[in-house]
C-alpha positions as CSV (number, residue, x, y, z in Angstrom):
1,M,-210.2,-74.0,55.6
2,I,-211.3,-76.3,52.7
3,R,-210.0,-75.7,49.2
4,I,-211.8,-77.3,46.3
5,R,-209.6,-77.8,43.2
6,P,-211.7,-78.7,40.2
7,S,-209.9,-81.1,37.8
8,D,-210.2,-81.4,34.2
9,M,-213.7,-82.5,33.4
10,S,-213.0,-83.6,29.8
11,A,-214.0,-87.1,28.7
12,T,-211.6,-89.5,27.1
13,L,-212.3,-92.5,25.0
14,S,-211.0,-96.0,25.6
15,R,-211.8,-99.5,24.5
16,Q,-214.4,-99.7,27.3
17,G,-216.1,-96.5,26.1
18,P,-216.1,-93.0,27.4
19,V,-214.7,-92.5,30.9
20,E,-215.1,-89.4,33.0
21,T,-211.9,-88.5,34.8
22,G,-213.1,-85.5,36.7
23,T,-212.6,-85.7,40.5
24,R,-212.7,-83.3,43.4
25,Q,-209.8,-83.1,45.8
26,F,-210.3,-81.7,49.3
27,H,-207.2,-80.5,51.1
28,M,-207.3,-79.9,54.9
29,T,-204.9,-77.2,56.0
30,E,-205.6,-77.7,59.7
31,A,-205.9,-80.6,62.2
32,H,-209.0,-82.8,62.1
33,H,-209.6,-82.3,65.8
34,P,-209.1,-79.2,67.9
35,E,-206.4,-79.0,70.5
36,N,-207.4,-80.5,73.8
37,G,-210.5,-82.0,72.2
38,T,-210.0,-85.3,73.9
39,M,-209.8,-83.7,77.4
40,L,-213.0,-81.8,76.6
41,G,-214.8,-85.0,75.6
42,F,-213.6,-86.8,78.7
43,W,-214.9,-84.0,80.9
44,L,-218.3,-84.3,79.2
45,F,-218.1,-88.1,79.8
46,L,-217.4,-87.5,83.5
47,I,-220.3,-85.0,83.8
48,G,-222.7,-87.6,82.2
49,D,-221.4,-90.3,84.6
50,L,-221.9,-87.9,87.5
51,L,-225.5,-87.5,86.5
52,F,-225.9,-91.3,86.3
53,F,-224.6,-91.7,89.8
54,A,-226.8,-88.8,91.0
55,C,-229.8,-90.9,89.8
56,L,-228.5,-93.9,91.7
57,F,-228.2,-91.8,94.9
58,G,-231.7,-90.5,94.3
59,V,-233.0,-94.1,94.1
60,Y,-231.1,-95.0,97.3
61,A,-232.6,-92.0,99.0
62,V,-236.1,-93.1,98.2
63,L,-235.6,-96.9,98.9
64,G,-232.9,-96.8,101.5
65,R,-235.3,-97.2,104.5
66,N,-237.4,-100.0,103.0
67,Y,-236.0,-102.9,104.9
68,A,-238.9,-105.3,104.4
69,T,-238.4,-106.5,108.0
70,G,-235.0,-107.7,107.0
71,F,-231.4,-106.4,107.3
72,S,-230.6,-102.7,107.8
73,G,-227.4,-100.9,107.3
74,A,-226.4,-101.4,111.0
75,D,-226.7,-105.1,110.5
76,I,-224.5,-105.6,107.5
77,F,-222.0,-102.7,107.4
78,D,-218.5,-103.1,108.8
79,L,-217.4,-99.5,109.2
80,K,-213.7,-100.4,109.9
81,L,-213.5,-102.3,106.7
82,V,-215.3,-99.6,104.7
83,A,-213.0,-97.0,106.3
84,L,-210.0,-99.0,105.1
85,S,-211.4,-99.2,101.6
86,T,-211.8,-95.4,101.6
87,V,-208.2,-94.9,102.6
88,L,-207.0,-97.2,99.9
89,L,-209.0,-95.4,97.2
90,L,-207.7,-92.1,98.4
91,C,-204.2,-93.4,98.3
92,A,-204.8,-94.6,94.7
93,S,-205.8,-91.1,93.7
94,F,-202.7,-89.7,95.6
95,S,-200.3,-92.0,93.8
96,G,-202.0,-91.3,90.5
97,G,-201.4,-87.6,91.0
98,H,-197.7,-88.3,91.7
99,G,-197.6,-90.3,88.4
100,V,-198.8,-87.1,86.6
101,V,-196.0,-85.1,88.3
102,A,-193.4,-87.7,87.2
103,M,-194.9,-87.7,83.7
104,Q,-194.5,-83.9,83.5
105,D,-190.8,-84.3,84.5
106,S,-190.5,-86.9,81.7
107,E,-189.5,-89.6,84.1
108,K,-190.8,-92.8,82.5
109,H,-189.8,-95.3,85.2
110,A,-191.1,-93.2,88.0
111,T,-194.4,-92.7,86.1
112,L,-194.7,-96.5,85.6
113,G,-194.0,-97.0,89.3
114,W,-196.6,-94.6,90.6
115,L,-199.2,-95.9,88.1
116,A,-198.5,-99.5,89.2
117,L,-198.9,-98.4,92.9
118,T,-202.2,-96.9,91.9
119,G,-203.3,-100.2,90.4
120,L,-202.2,-102.0,93.6
121,F,-204.3,-99.7,95.8
122,G,-207.3,-100.0,93.4
123,L,-207.1,-103.8,93.3
124,T,-206.9,-104.1,97.1
125,F,-210.0,-101.8,97.3
126,L,-211.9,-103.9,94.9
127,S,-210.9,-107.2,96.7
128,I,-212.2,-105.8,100.0
129,E,-215.5,-104.8,98.3
130,V,-216.0,-108.2,96.7
131,H,-215.2,-109.9,100.1
132,A,-217.9,-107.7,101.7
133,F,-220.4,-108.6,99.1
134,I,-219.8,-112.3,99.5
135,H,-220.1,-112.0,103.2
136,M,-223.4,-110.1,102.9
137,I,-224.9,-112.6,100.5
138,G,-223.7,-115.5,102.7
139,M,-225.7,-114.1,105.6
140,G,-228.8,-113.8,103.5
141,A,-228.6,-110.1,102.6
142,T,-229.1,-110.5,98.9
143,P,-230.3,-107.8,96.5
144,Q,-233.8,-109.3,96.1
145,R,-234.3,-109.4,99.9
146,S,-235.5,-105.8,100.1
147,A,-235.6,-102.5,98.3
148,F,-232.8,-101.2,100.5
149,L,-230.5,-104.0,99.6
150,S,-231.4,-103.6,95.9
151,A,-230.5,-99.9,95.9
152,F,-227.4,-100.6,97.9
153,F,-226.0,-103.3,95.7
154,A,-226.8,-101.2,92.6
155,L,-225.1,-98.1,93.8
156,V,-222.0,-99.7,95.4
157,G,-221.7,-102.4,92.7
158,I,-221.7,-100.0,89.8
159,H,-219.0,-98.0,91.5
160,G,-217.0,-101.2,91.9
161,L,-217.5,-101.9,88.1
162,H,-216.0,-98.4,87.5
163,V,-213.0,-99.3,89.6
164,A,-212.6,-102.6,87.7
165,F,-212.8,-100.7,84.4
166,G,-210.2,-98.3,85.7
167,L,-207.8,-101.2,86.6
168,V,-208.1,-102.6,83.1
169,W,-207.5,-99.2,81.6
170,L,-204.5,-98.8,83.9
171,I,-203.0,-102.1,82.8
172,I,-203.3,-101.3,79.2
173,L,-201.8,-97.9,79.8
174,L,-198.8,-99.4,81.6
175,V,-198.1,-101.6,78.6
176,Q,-198.4,-98.6,76.2
177,V,-196.1,-96.5,78.2
178,G,-193.6,-99.3,78.6
179,Q,-193.5,-99.9,74.8
180,H,-193.8,-96.4,73.4
181,G,-192.7,-94.1,76.3
182,L,-194.2,-90.8,77.3
183,I,-195.4,-89.8,73.9
184,P,-198.1,-87.1,73.7
185,A,-200.9,-89.6,73.3
186,N,-199.9,-91.5,76.4
187,R,-199.5,-88.3,78.4
188,R,-203.1,-87.4,77.4
189,R,-204.3,-90.9,78.5
190,I,-202.5,-90.6,81.8
191,R,-204.2,-87.3,82.5
192,C,-207.6,-88.7,81.6
193,L,-207.0,-91.8,83.8
194,T,-206.0,-89.6,86.8
195,L,-209.2,-87.5,86.4
196,F,-211.2,-90.8,86.4
197,W,-209.6,-91.9,89.7
198,H,-210.3,-88.5,91.3
199,F,-213.9,-88.8,90.1
200,L,-214.2,-92.3,91.7
201,D,-212.9,-90.8,94.9
202,V,-215.5,-88.1,95.0
203,V,-218.3,-90.6,94.3
204,W,-217.0,-93.0,97.0
205,I,-216.7,-90.3,99.6
206,A,-220.4,-89.6,99.0
207,V,-221.2,-93.4,99.2
208,F,-219.2,-93.7,102.5
209,S,-220.9,-90.7,104.0
210,L,-224.5,-91.1,102.9
211,V,-224.8,-94.8,102.7
212,H,-222.4,-96.4,105.2
213,L,-222.1,-93.8,107.9
214,I,-225.8,-92.8,108.0
215,G,-226.9,-96.4,107.4
216,S,-224.9,-97.7,110.3
217,L,-226.9,-95.3,112.6
218,S,-230.3,-96.7,111.4
């Protein structure tokens, strides 16, 4: 509710001339943002990001068989390495969930430990992905080689960028929790970060199933 308190509108005289002293004061009697507004906004962000990845999957579905007499998925995919990456990302999501449980119990050190373990799993996943990309490019399977490789590098690479962003966010959050503890703002950030990791898991499972598994059979 906004209350407007009109002030005295009378004019006074000074050496500089007449000065109008009337002002309007606005008093907010409630919070500027609704409760759980951040979580709602983050859910909307995830929905928008999901639509973005849906577009990338659509592009891959159209271009995924256009090899241009070059490499196919069966030539470049290492399913054992991809399966290991999948397990690491699932473990990152699992440890992030335990971090939320520790946070709800107000256990600061346990929360930091689980979040650090999440970051370790995520960093290992990203290292394996970068290694796979370097190996593919080294054997000549570059994005400009065919439409299939362009769509593949776009889809998997953008997912990798999301993981890298999540790791930067995680490091910043570890510093904040270490300095300020489990204050309400940090609790909210931890919940948002955990949702983000779960979202990356869902997207990667789709990548693993539709791109790597089916591509290896081509």
